[in-house]
C-alpha positions as CSV (number, residue, x, y, z in Angstrom):
1,M,-4.3,-33.9,2.0
2,A,-0.7,-34.0,3.3
3,T,-0.1,-35.2,6.8
4,Q,3.3,-33.7,7.5
5,A,4.1,-32.1,10.9
6,E,3.1,-28.5,11.3
7,P,6.2,-26.2,10.8
8,T,6.3,-23.4,13.4
9,L,8.0,-20.2,14.0
10,T,8.3,-19.2,17.7
11,G,10.4,-16.9,19.9
12,E,12.4,-14.1,18.2
13,D,11.7,-15.5,14.7
14,A,8.0,-15.2,15.3
15,T,8.2,-11.8,17.0
16,A,10.1,-10.3,14.1
17,I,7.4,-11.1,11.6
18,T,5.0,-8.6,13.3
19,D,7.6,-6.1,14.5
20,P,7.4,-2.7,12.7
21,G,11.0,-2.0,13.4
22,V,12.1,-5.1,11.4
23,Y,10.3,-3.7,8.3
24,A,12.3,-0.5,8.4
25,D,15.5,-2.6,7.8
26,W,14.6,-3.7,4.2
27,N,17.6,-6.0,3.5
28,G,17.4,-7.6,6.9
29,L,13.6,-8.2,6.3
30,L,14.3,-9.8,2.9
31,D,17.1,-11.9,4.5
32,R,14.5,-13.1,7.0
33,F,11.9,-13.9,4.4
34,D,14.4,-15.7,2.2
35,A,15.4,-17.9,5.2
36,V,11.8,-18.7,6.1
37,R,10.8,-19.4,2.4
38,S,13.7,-21.8,1.9
39,E,12.9,-23.7,5.0
40,N,9.1,-23.6,5.1
41,P,7.2,-21.4,2.7
42,V,4.0,-22.1,4.6
43,V,4.8,-21.8,8.3
44,R,2.8,-21.3,11.5
45,V,3.7,-18.2,13.4
46,V,3.1,-18.5,17.2
47,N,3.4,-15.7,19.7
48,E,0.6,-16.5,22.2
49,E,1.2,-13.5,24.4
50,V,0.7,-11.0,21.5
51,H,-1.5,-12.4,18.7
52,D,-3.5,-15.4,17.5
53,P,-1.4,-17.9,15.6
54,F,-1.4,-17.5,11.8
55,W,0.2,-19.0,8.7
56,L,2.9,-17.0,7.1
57,I,2.9,-17.5,3.3
58,T,6.1,-16.4,1.6
59,G,6.2,-18.2,-1.8
60,Y,5.0,-16.4,-4.9
61,D,2.8,-19.2,-6.3
62,D,1.0,-19.7,-2.9
63,V,0.4,-16.0,-2.4
64,M,-1.0,-15.7,-5.9
65,R,-3.3,-18.6,-5.5
66,I,-4.7,-17.3,-2.2
67,S,-5.1,-13.8,-3.6
68,K,-7.2,-15.2,-6.5
69,D,-9.2,-17.7,-4.5
70,N,-11.8,-15.5,-2.8
71,K,-14.1,-18.3,-2.0
72,T,-11.7,-20.4,0.0
73,F,-9.8,-17.4,1.6
74,L,-12.0,-14.7,3.0
75,N,-11.3,-11.1,4.0
76,S,-13.9,-10.2,6.6
77,P,-14.2,-13.0,9.2
78,R,-11.0,-11.8,11.0
79,S,-8.8,-8.7,10.7
80,T,-7.6,-8.1,7.2
81,T,-4.3,-6.7,8.5
82,M,-2.0,-8.0,11.2
83,A,-3.2,-7.0,14.7
84,G,-2.5,-8.2,18.2
85,R,-5.2,-9.5,20.6
86,D,-5.4,-6.3,22.6
87,M,-5.8,-4.3,19.5
88,L,-8.5,-6.6,18.1
89,D,-10.4,-6.6,21.4
90,F,-10.4,-2.8,21.4
91,V,-11.4,-2.6,17.8
92,K,-14.3,-5.0,18.3
93,K,-15.5,-3.0,21.3
94,I,-15.6,0.3,19.4
95,T,-17.1,-1.2,16.2
96,G,-19.7,-3.4,17.8
97,G,-18.0,-6.6,16.9
98,S,-16.2,-6.0,13.7
99,P,-12.5,-7.1,13.7
100,N,-11.7,-4.2,11.2
101,L,-11.5,-0.6,12.3
102,V,-12.4,0.6,8.8
103,N,-15.0,-1.2,6.8
104,S,-13.6,-0.7,3.2
105,L,-13.3,-2.5,-0.1
106,V,-10.3,-4.5,1.2
107,T,-12.3,-6.0,4.1
108,L,-15.4,-7.0,2.1
109,D,-16.2,-10.4,0.6
110,A,-18.7,-11.4,-2.1
111,P,-21.6,-10.7,-2.7
112,T,-21.1,-7.2,-1.1
113,H,-17.6,-6.5,-2.4
114,P,-18.3,-6.6,-6.2
115,K,-21.4,-4.4,-5.7
116,Y,-19.4,-1.8,-3.9
117,R,-16.4,-2.0,-6.2
118,R,-18.6,-1.4,-9.3
119,L,-19.7,2.0,-7.9
120,T,-16.4,3.7,-8.7
121,Q,-14.5,1.2,-10.9
122,D,-15.1,3.1,-14.1
123,W,-13.4,6.2,-12.6
124,F,-10.1,4.4,-12.4
125,M,-10.1,2.7,-15.8
126,P,-7.7,3.9,-18.5
127,K,-10.4,5.4,-20.7
128,N,-11.5,7.8,-17.9
129,L,-7.9,8.5,-16.7
130,K,-6.9,9.5,-20.2
131,Q,-9.2,12.5,-19.9
132,M,-7.1,13.6,-16.9
133,E,-3.7,13.3,-18.4
134,D,-3.2,17.0,-19.2
135,E,-4.3,17.9,-15.7
136,I,-1.9,15.3,-14.2
137,R,0.9,16.5,-16.5
138,T,0.4,20.1,-15.3
139,L,0.5,19.0,-11.7
140,A,3.7,17.0,-12.4
141,K,5.4,20.0,-13.9
142,K,4.5,22.1,-10.8
143,T,5.8,19.4,-8.6
144,V,9.1,19.2,-10.4
145,D,9.3,23.0,-10.3
146,R,9.6,22.7,-6.6
147,L,12.5,20.3,-6.9
148,V,14.2,22.7,-9.4
149,D,13.7,25.6,-7.0
150,A,15.2,23.6,-4.2
151,G,18.6,24.3,-5.7
152,G,20.2,20.9,-6.3
153,E,19.7,19.1,-3.0
154,A,16.4,18.1,-1.4
155,D,14.5,15.4,0.5
156,F,12.5,13.8,-2.4
157,V,9.7,12.4,-0.2
158,P,8.1,15.4,1.4
159,L,8.9,17.6,-1.6
160,V,7.8,15.4,-4.5
161,S,6.7,11.8,-3.9
162,A,4.3,12.5,-1.0
163,P,2.3,15.6,-2.3
164,Y,2.1,14.7,-6.0
165,P,-0.1,11.5,-5.8
166,L,-2.0,13.0,-2.9
167,H,-3.1,15.9,-5.1
168,V,-4.1,13.6,-8.0
169,V,-6.3,11.4,-5.9
170,M,-7.8,14.3,-4.0
171,Q,-8.9,15.9,-7.3
172,I,-10.6,12.7,-8.4
173,L,-12.2,12.3,-5.0
174,G,-13.4,15.9,-4.9
175,V,-11.5,17.0,-1.8
176,P,-10.6,20.8,-1.8
177,E,-6.9,21.5,-2.2
178,E,-6.8,23.4,1.1
179,D,-7.6,20.1,2.9
180,E,-4.9,18.0,1.3
181,Q,-2.3,18.4,4.1
182,R,-4.9,17.3,6.6
183,M,-5.5,14.2,4.5
184,L,-1.7,13.5,4.3
185,F,-1.3,13.9,8.0
186,L,-4.2,11.6,8.8
187,T,-2.9,9.0,6.3
188,Q,0.5,9.0,7.9
189,Q,-1.0,8.5,11.3
190,M,-3.2,5.7,10.2
191,F,-0.6,3.8,8.2
192,G,2.5,5.0,10.0
193,G,1.3,5.2,13.6
194,S,4.1,3.1,14.8
195,D,6.7,5.4,13.2
196,A,7.9,8.2,15.5
197,D,8.3,10.6,12.5
198,L,5.2,9.8,10.5
199,S,2.9,9.7,13.5
200,G,3.7,13.4,14.3
201,T,4.5,12.5,17.9
202,G,8.3,12.3,17.6
203,M,8.5,9.4,20.0
204,E,8.3,5.6,20.1
205,M,4.9,4.5,21.4
206,T,3.4,1.3,22.9
207,P,1.0,-0.7,20.7
208,E,-1.8,0.7,22.8
209,Q,-0.8,4.3,22.2
210,V,-0.4,3.5,18.5
211,L,-3.9,2.1,18.4
212,Q,-5.3,5.2,20.1
213,L,-3.6,7.4,17.5
214,V,-4.9,5.3,14.6
215,V,-8.4,5.4,16.0
216,G,-8.2,9.1,16.4
217,A,-7.1,9.5,12.7
218,V,-10.0,7.2,11.6
219,N,-12.5,9.3,13.6
220,D,-11.1,12.5,12.1
221,F,-11.4,11.0,8.6
222,E,-15.0,9.9,9.3
223,A,-16.0,13.3,10.6
224,Y,-14.5,15.0,7.6
225,F,-16.2,12.7,5.0
226,A,-19.5,12.9,6.8
227,K,-19.5,16.6,6.2
228,L,-18.4,16.1,2.6
229,T,-21.3,13.6,2.1
230,E,-23.8,16.2,3.1
231,E,-22.3,18.7,0.7
232,K,-22.2,16.2,-2.2
233,R,-25.8,15.0,-1.6
234,A,-27.0,18.6,-1.6
235,N,-24.9,19.7,-4.5
236,P,-23.4,16.7,-6.5
237,T,-20.4,17.4,-8.6
238,D,-18.4,15.4,-11.2
239,D,-16.2,13.5,-8.7
240,V,-15.9,10.2,-6.9
241,A,-17.1,11.7,-3.6
242,S,-20.4,12.5,-5.2
243,V,-20.7,9.0,-6.6
244,I,-20.1,7.5,-3.1
245,A,-22.4,10.0,-1.3
246,N,-25.3,9.3,-3.7
247,A,-24.7,5.6,-4.5
248,K,-27.3,3.0,-3.6
249,V,-26.7,-0.7,-3.3
250,D,-29.8,-3.0,-3.3
251,G,-31.9,0.2,-3.2
252,E,-30.3,1.6,-0.1
253,Y,-27.7,4.3,0.5
254,L,-24.4,3.0,1.9
255,S,-24.3,2.9,5.7
256,D,-22.3,5.7,7.4
257,R,-19.6,3.1,8.3
258,D,-19.4,1.7,4.8
259,M,-19.4,5.1,3.2
260,A,-16.6,6.3,5.5
261,G,-14.6,3.2,4.8
262,Y,-15.0,3.7,1.1
263,Y,-13.8,7.3,1.3
264,I,-10.8,6.4,3.6
265,I,-9.5,3.6,1.4
266,L,-9.5,5.8,-1.7
267,A,-8.2,8.9,0.1
268,A,-5.4,7.2,2.1
269,A,-4.3,4.1,0.2
270,G,-4.9,5.9,-3.1
271,H,-1.8,8.1,-2.6
272,D,0.4,6.6,0.1
273,T,1.2,3.5,-2.0
274,T,2.1,5.5,-5.1
275,S,4.2,7.8,-3.0
276,A,6.2,4.8,-1.8
277,S,6.7,3.4,-5.4
278,T,7.7,6.8,-6.7
279,A,10.3,7.3,-4.0
280,G,11.5,3.7,-4.6
281,A,12.1,4.4,-8.3
282,M,14.0,7.6,-7.5
283,H,16.1,5.8,-4.9
284,A,17.0,3.1,-7.4
285,L,18.0,5.6,-10.1
286,A,20.0,7.7,-7.7
287,E,22.0,4.6,-6.8
288,D,22.5,3.6,-10.5
289,P,23.7,6.6,-12.6
290,E,24.1,4.3,-15.7
291,Q,20.5,3.2,-15.5
292,F,19.4,6.8,-15.0
293,A,21.4,7.9,-18.1
294,R,19.9,5.0,-20.2
295,L,16.4,6.1,-19.1
296,K,17.0,9.7,-20.1
297,A,18.2,8.6,-23.5
298,D,15.4,6.0,-24.1
299,R,12.0,6.8,-22.7
300,D,10.7,3.4,-23.9
301,L,12.3,2.1,-20.8
302,L,10.0,4.1,-18.6
303,P,7.1,1.6,-18.3
304,G,9.8,-1.0,-17.1
305,I,11.1,1.5,-14.5
306,V,7.6,2.0,-13.2
307,E,6.7,-1.7,-13.0
308,E,10.0,-2.6,-11.4
309,A,9.7,0.2,-8.8
310,I,6.3,-1.2,-7.8
311,R,7.7,-4.7,-7.4
312,W,10.9,-3.6,-5.7
313,T,9.2,-1.5,-3.1
314,T,5.9,-3.5,-2.6
315,P,4.2,-0.7,-0.6
316,V,1.3,-2.9,0.6
317,Q,3.4,-5.4,2.5
318,H,0.8,-8.0,3.5
319,F,-2.8,-8.8,3.9
320,M,-4.5,-11.3,6.2
321,R,-7.0,-13.9,5.0
322,T,-9.2,-16.5,6.8
323,A,-9.8,-20.0,5.5
324,A,-13.5,-20.6,4.8
325,E,-13.0,-24.4,4.8
326,D,-10.4,-27.0,5.4
327,T,-7.9,-26.8,2.6
328,E,-4.2,-27.1,1.7
329,V,-1.5,-24.6,0.8
330,G,1.9,-25.6,-0.4
331,G,1.3,-29.2,0.8
332,Q,0.4,-28.0,4.3
333,K,-3.0,-28.6,5.8
334,I,-4.9,-25.4,6.6
335,A,-8.0,-25.8,8.9
336,K,-11.3,-23.9,8.5
337,D,-11.0,-20.5,10.3
338,D,-7.2,-20.5,10.3
339,W,-5.7,-17.0,9.8
340,L,-3.1,-16.5,7.1
341,M,-0.6,-13.7,6.3
342,I,0.1,-13.4,2.6
343,S,3.4,-11.6,2.3
344,Y,3.6,-9.6,-0.9
345,V,7.1,-8.5,0.0
346,A,8.3,-12.1,0.2
347,A,6.4,-13.1,-2.9
348,N,7.8,-10.2,-5.0
349,H,11.3,-11.3,-3.9
350,D,10.9,-15.0,-4.5
351,P,14.0,-16.1,-6.5
352,A,12.0,-19.0,-8.1
353,V,10.0,-16.3,-10.0
354,F,12.3,-13.2,-10.1
355,D,16.0,-13.6,-11.2
356,G,18.1,-11.5,-8.8
357,P,15.0,-10.2,-7.0
358,R,16.9,-7.6,-5.0
359,T,18.4,-6.0,-8.1
360,F,16.4,-3.1,-9.6
361,D,16.2,-4.0,-13.2
362,A,14.1,-1.8,-15.5
363,S,14.4,-4.4,-18.3
364,R,13.0,-7.2,-16.2
365,S,10.6,-9.2,-18.4
366,P,8.3,-10.7,-17.6
367,N,7.6,-8.8,-14.4
368,R,4.7,-10.7,-12.9
369,H,4.8,-9.0,-9.6
370,I,1.9,-9.1,-7.2
371,A,2.2,-5.7,-5.6
372,F,-1.3,-4.8,-6.7
373,G,-2.8,-8.1,-5.4
374,A,-4.7,-10.3,-7.8
375,G,-8.2,-11.5,-8.6
376,A,-11.3,-9.7,-7.4
377,H,-9.4,-7.6,-4.9
378,Q,-6.7,-6.4,-7.2
379,C,-6.0,-2.7,-6.5
380,L,-8.7,-0.5,-7.9
381,G,-6.1,2.3,-8.6
382,L,-3.4,0.3,-10.4
383,H,-3.9,2.1,-13.8
384,M,-3.8,5.5,-12.0
385,A,-0.6,4.7,-10.2
386,R,1.2,3.7,-13.3
387,L,0.0,6.7,-15.2
388,E,1.0,9.1,-12.4
389,M,4.5,7.7,-12.2
390,K,5.0,7.7,-15.9
391,I,4.0,11.3,-16.3
392,L,6.1,12.5,-13.3
393,F,9.3,10.7,-14.4
394,N,9.0,12.0,-17.9
395,E,9.0,15.5,-16.4
396,L,11.9,14.6,-14.0
397,L,14.0,13.2,-16.8
398,D,13.4,16.3,-19.0
399,R,14.7,18.6,-16.3
400,I,17.3,16.7,-14.2
401,E,20.7,15.9,-15.8
402,T,22.5,13.9,-13.0
403,L,21.2,12.3,-9.8
404,E,22.8,10.8,-6.7
405,L,22.0,10.1,-3.1
406,A,22.9,12.9,-0.6
407,G,22.5,10.8,2.5
408,E,21.0,7.6,3.8
409,P,17.4,7.0,2.9
410,K,15.1,5.9,5.8
411,R,12.1,3.6,5.7
412,A,9.0,3.8,7.8
413,T,8.5,1.4,10.7
414,S,5.3,-0.2,9.5
415,V,4.1,-3.8,9.0
416,F,1.2,-3.0,6.7
417,V,1.9,-0.2,4.3
418,G,5.6,0.8,4.0
419,G,8.1,2.7,2.0
420,L,10.7,5.4,2.3
421,K,10.0,8.3,4.6
422,T,13.2,10.2,3.7
423,L,15.2,10.2,0.4
424,P,17.9,12.9,0.4
425,I,19.1,13.4,-3.2
426,R,21.6,15.7,-5.0
427,Y,21.1,16.6,-8.6
428,T,22.0,18.9,-11.4
429,L,19.6,20.5,-13.8
430,S,19.4,20.0,-17.6
431,K,20.4,23.1,-19.6
């Protein structure tokens, strides 16, 4: 193994990597990752007063390798998302020792992970989703109706990109339509607790206050799905909630904690990430009238728009991994039990892999982005996300003639899952 000195980020540079506010300034964030990657693509981040040291991985090849190597780099020994010491201590206290507040597919390792993943995997495969296309198309039409009715100017996020994927995933899950707004609100609190707007508080909060808010959202999710489990066991229906409620692994029902985690990851992550990618695509098209016109004229470009939007926005911004053994990444020695942050944002904007990575290019080919992760933990809903976006944009392109920004879009202040929280647009309708 290499014996080079350990490269380290400290001070303001280290603080910025875990500061939610920094992630709201997208170009500034990308500037920072570019600087780090060019200097040390594998670098130790040290801020002893706030969190345990971890390795920041910003190069595409290294992020891809770690994502695929689930034997060397584990999910569950330490927190799967970035968390400070105070937060981790509190989480361990209320969970009985687990570093993860929610025990979901993203926190599990083999042999448990593949057993749990197989329970619902078929639901999200293209063959099954094809049966839902007409239903999704109807929903897309109703969603665009709201945009048409808004009269030529609207905030695209609350009107279109947030409710549309929410409704799709709730239908698959089996959550009644009248409960969807509750699911949206809880998701925003869980993923956007550090954002004054998304948290519902309207104010900046301390990390401790954010944690309390997130814990409250998780508890509300768990109570809701505990009741849903009772209903689905008593009267199973043709939906994913019934599968989870009645599933057995190694002859036993899932534990209450595991079952709640399964519901939460599907209910929350299943729509919030697609919402971010959808808003990102609309943002790019509003800034580039020529690209919008080309797409209207040639729908064969649509898959490229969808794929590029997912790369360009990278809604899941990072995951944490723990080294199971002494190893090496990018020529740097990594010790057993070391904590690593794999930055999907940095990887998807690595100029060694993507030419002009900050440019939104629907014709980008190949587009080997890693926004869905890779390997055994690749996003379960990637086919669904692509299908939802393709159907929605087909409907939008049919009914919107011109598109432009009507104000400055704003991003969420969030280190884990991020995206636009506002996207003011102005548009004219097709005749």
